N, C-alpha and C positions, 0 to 999 in steps of 0.2 A: 736863242733869245739874247737881248741885251737890254740893260736897266738905261736910266736917262743919262747916267754918266758914261755910257758907251761900254763898258764892262760885262760880261757875261753873268747872266742870273741863274741860280740854281735852281732847277725844277724839279718838284718831287714826282715820281712815278704816280700813277692814276691809282694805283691799287693801294697806295697809302692814304690817300685823300678818302678813299670808300672806306677803309677800315675806322678812319677816324669818325667818319659819318655814321658808320655801325655804332661805335660806342657811345656818340652823343644822343642817339635817339633812345627815347626809353621805351621799354616794354611794358604793356598793361601786366599786372600780375593778379592772376584769378584767385579768389579766397571764397568758393562758395559758401554762401551762407552769410558773409558780410559785404556791406555795400558802404561806399563814401557818400556822404550828404553835404554838399556846399551850396547853400542857400543864403547870398548876401542880404536880400530884400528882409529876411526873418532874422538874421545873424545867426543861423543855424550850420553849424560847422561839426562834423563828427562822423563816426561810424555807427551803421545800424546792422544788427544781428537778428536774423531769422533763422529758426529751424525746426524740424519736425512737423512737415506739413500733415494735415490730418482732416477728416470730414467733421464738420460741425454739426450740431444738434438740427438746424436749419436746412443742413443739405449742401452747403458751400464748403469751400476748401479755404483751407488758412493756416499760417503759421502758429504752432503750440506755445512756442518761446519767441519772445521779440523782445529786444531791449537797444536803447539809443545810448553811446558813449561818446560823449561830447567832447571836444579838443580842450575847450577851457576847463573843464570839470576835472578832466585826467592829466592837465599839465602838459598839454601838445598832443600833435598829431600821432607822433609815434606811441608814446604811453598810451593813448586811447585804443590805438589798434591791439597794442598788446593785451591790454584789459579784454577787448570784445575777441581776440583769439583764444585767452583762457577762458571765458564765458561759454564760447561756443564748444570747447572742448569738454567743458563741464557739463553742459546740458547733453551734449549727444553720446556722452559715455552709457552705456548701457546700464541700468539701474539693477542691482541684485537686491532681493528680498532677504531681509534678515531671518534668519532660522529661530523659530521661536521654540521653546521646550514645551511638550507639550505634558501635562501633569497627569499623571495615571490616577485614576479614581479609586478610592479606596472602597472596598465593597463590605 
């Protein structure tokens, strides 16, 4: 191959191009229980957390815990996601009952 000046041009092997293409494409990260909401028409941007699905009194199923973490309220997309992750871990943590001391009755 020659460039417009008549000299040879350096051509990189195809595998280098393939590696660069792989780096530039972003992979979707799975975050079970956390969804991204970007709705410009209502100016709603943030992360929505849903957790612990269960049956309701009327027989339908739905999340027990749900909360929205807006980008503006939390100071940006990353901070909102961090707050959402912390909330999800706190909600999904198994609850332990506090042991209560039983008072013995005096006869």
